C-alpha positions as CSV (number, residue, x, y, z in Angstrom):
1,M,-104.2,-43.6,-2.6
2,E,-104.8,-40.1,-3.9
3,L,-101.1,-39.6,-4.3
4,V,-100.6,-42.6,-6.6
5,H,-103.3,-41.4,-9.1
6,S,-102.1,-37.8,-9.2
7,L,-98.6,-38.6,-10.4
8,P,-97.8,-38.7,-14.1
9,V,-96.4,-41.8,-15.7
10,P,-92.6,-41.7,-15.4
11,H,-90.5,-41.6,-18.5
12,P,-89.0,-45.1,-19.1
13,H,-85.4,-43.7,-19.4
14,L,-84.2,-41.6,-16.6
15,M,-80.9,-40.7,-18.2
16,G,-80.6,-39.8,-21.8
17,I,-77.5,-39.2,-23.9
18,P,-77.1,-35.5,-22.9
19,E,-77.3,-36.4,-19.2
20,I,-74.7,-39.2,-19.6
21,V,-72.3,-36.9,-21.5
22,L,-72.7,-34.2,-18.9
23,A,-72.1,-36.6,-16.1
24,A,-69.0,-38.1,-17.8
25,S,-67.7,-34.6,-18.5
26,L,-68.0,-33.7,-14.8
27,V,-66.1,-36.8,-13.8
28,V,-63.3,-35.9,-16.4
29,V,-63.2,-32.3,-15.1
30,F,-62.9,-33.5,-11.6
31,I,-60.1,-36.0,-12.4
32,V,-58.2,-33.6,-14.5
33,T,-58.4,-30.7,-12.0
34,N,-57.3,-33.0,-9.2
35,W,-54.3,-34.2,-11.3
36,M,-53.4,-30.6,-12.1
37,K,-53.6,-29.5,-8.5
38,S,-51.5,-32.5,-7.3
39,H,-48.9,-31.6,-9.9
40,K,-48.9,-27.9,-9.1
41,K,-50.3,-26.9,-12.5
42,I,-53.1,-24.8,-11.1
43,S,-53.4,-22.7,-8.0
44,D,-55.5,-23.6,-5.0
45,Q,-57.9,-20.7,-5.7
46,T,-58.4,-21.9,-9.3
47,F,-58.9,-25.4,-8.2
48,R,-61.6,-24.3,-5.6
49,K,-63.4,-22.3,-8.3
50,I,-63.4,-25.3,-10.7
51,A,-64.5,-27.6,-7.9
52,T,-67.3,-25.3,-6.9
53,W,-68.7,-25.0,-10.4
54,T,-68.3,-28.8,-10.9
55,Q,-70.4,-29.3,-7.8
56,V,-73.0,-26.8,-8.8
57,V,-73.5,-28.3,-12.3
58,G,-73.3,-31.9,-10.8
59,G,-75.8,-31.0,-8.1
60,T,-78.2,-29.5,-10.7
61,L,-77.9,-32.7,-12.8
62,F,-78.4,-34.8,-9.7
63,S,-81.5,-32.8,-8.9
64,I,-83.0,-33.1,-12.3
65,L,-82.5,-36.9,-12.3
66,S,-83.8,-37.1,-8.8
67,W,-86.9,-35.3,-9.9
68,E,-87.5,-37.9,-12.5
69,A,-86.7,-40.8,-10.2
70,S,-89.0,-39.4,-7.4
71,R,-92.0,-40.2,-9.5
72,N,-91.4,-43.9,-9.1
73,G,-90.2,-43.5,-5.5
74,L,-93.4,-41.9,-4.4
75,I,-95.5,-44.6,-6.0
76,N,-93.4,-47.4,-4.5
77,M,-93.4,-45.8,-1.0
78,E,-97.2,-45.5,-1.1
79,H,-97.6,-49.2,-2.1
80,A,-95.0,-50.3,0.5
81,F,-96.9,-48.4,3.3
82,E,-100.2,-49.9,2.1
83,R,-98.8,-53.5,2.2
84,A,-97.2,-53.0,5.6
85,T,-100.4,-51.7,7.1
86,H,-102.4,-54.5,5.5
87,Y,-100.1,-57.2,7.0
88,L,-99.0,-55.5,10.3
89,G,-101.8,-53.1,11.0
90,L,-101.7,-49.3,11.1
91,G,-100.5,-48.9,14.7
92,F,-97.6,-51.4,14.5
93,T,-96.5,-50.0,11.1
94,Q,-96.4,-46.5,12.6
95,L,-94.4,-47.8,15.6
96,L,-92.0,-49.7,13.2
97,I,-91.5,-46.5,11.2
98,A,-90.7,-44.5,14.4
99,V,-88.2,-47.2,15.5
100,V,-86.5,-47.2,12.1
101,I,-86.2,-43.4,12.2
102,I,-84.7,-43.4,15.7
103,G,-82.2,-46.1,14.5
104,L,-81.3,-44.0,11.5
105,G,-80.7,-41.0,13.8
106,I,-78.4,-42.9,16.1
107,G,-76.5,-44.3,13.0
108,A,-76.2,-40.8,11.6
109,Y,-74.7,-39.5,14.8
110,R,-72.1,-42.2,14.8
111,F,-71.4,-41.6,11.1
112,K,-70.9,-37.9,11.8
113,R,-68.4,-38.6,14.6
114,R,-66.3,-40.8,12.3
115,N,-66.3,-38.7,9.2
116,K,-67.8,-35.2,9.2
117,K,-66.9,-34.5,5.6
118,W,-68.8,-37.5,4.2
119,Y,-71.6,-36.9,6.7
120,G,-72.0,-33.4,5.3
121,I,-72.1,-34.7,1.7
122,V,-74.8,-37.2,2.7
123,E,-76.7,-34.5,4.5
124,V,-76.7,-32.3,1.3
125,I,-77.9,-35.3,-0.8
126,I,-80.7,-36.2,1.6
127,G,-81.7,-32.5,1.8
128,V,-81.8,-32.3,-2.1
129,L,-83.7,-35.6,-2.5
130,S,-86.2,-34.7,0.2
131,A,-86.8,-31.3,-1.4
132,V,-87.4,-32.9,-4.8
133,V,-89.8,-35.5,-3.4
134,V,-91.8,-32.9,-1.4
135,A,-91.8,-30.4,-4.2
136,R,-93.2,-33.1,-6.6
137,S,-96.1,-33.7,-4.2
138,L,-97.2,-30.0,-4.1
139,A,-100.5,-29.3,-5.8
140,P,-101.8,-26.1,-7.3
141,N,-104.6,-24.3,-5.4
142,G,-103.6,-25.9,-2.2
143,L,-101.5,-24.5,0.6
144,D,-100.1,-27.4,2.6
145,L,-98.2,-26.0,5.6
146,A,-96.6,-29.3,6.4
147,K,-95.0,-29.6,3.0
148,W,-93.8,-26.0,3.0
149,S,-92.3,-26.5,6.5
150,T,-90.6,-29.7,5.2
151,L,-89.1,-27.7,2.3
152,A,-87.8,-25.1,4.8
153,G,-86.3,-28.0,6.8
154,C,-84.7,-29.3,3.6
155,S,-82.9,-26.0,3.1
156,Y,-81.7,-26.2,6.7
157,V,-80.4,-29.7,6.2
158,I,-78.5,-28.7,3.1
159,A,-77.0,-25.6,4.9
160,R,-75.9,-27.9,7.8
161,G,-74.4,-30.4,5.3
162,L,-72.4,-27.6,3.7
163,G,-71.4,-26.3,7.1
164,N,-70.2,-29.8,8.2
165,R,-68.1,-30.1,5.0
166,K,-66.5,-26.7,5.7
167,E,-65.8,-27.6,9.3
168,A,-64.3,-30.9,8.3
169,A,-62.0,-29.1,5.9
170,K,-60.9,-26.6,8.6
171,D,-60.3,-29.5,11.1
172,A,-58.2,-31.3,8.5
173,E,-56.2,-28.1,7.8
174,K,-55.6,-27.6,11.5
175,A,-54.5,-31.2,11.9
176,L,-52.2,-30.9,9.0
177,S,-50.6,-27.6,10.2
178,A,-50.3,-29.0,13.8
179,S,-48.6,-32.2,12.7
180,P,-44.8,-32.1,12.8
181,S,-43.1,-32.2,9.4
182,L,-40.5,-34.9,8.8
């Protein structure tokens, strides 16, 4: 219950005009650079630089918007947990959470086997969102080792996600070079 009362009231609008314009600009940059690359108007190196900066700016925007959205998310999760423990009891709710987490882990493994690139992207997004949620719950004058450990884990998840994306790109490049040309 303490968590609910310590959070500020969220701003009613998560995305203002500047954020919408920035997001739309990133989409336009992405589409134009992909078109230019496909029509051999820019080099692969230039494309990679533009794509990297588009991802950095887009990731920053995503993090800022996630920071705002996490205010409501923490409140909603706290209320959902309270309702579940009220109706199901604490022990059964904890068991249910463990079963759901195990199921998510099995599903993530299958997803990774099918598409490593998208798995890596999802890994990065989950790492960023988790870091935002945990960072929002930090309080001054309090050292909470579990939260700082979770933040360290978030950086690892983000690094693994980027690594999986890179491995998927290398695997695709190998497959393309190994395939016979027509």
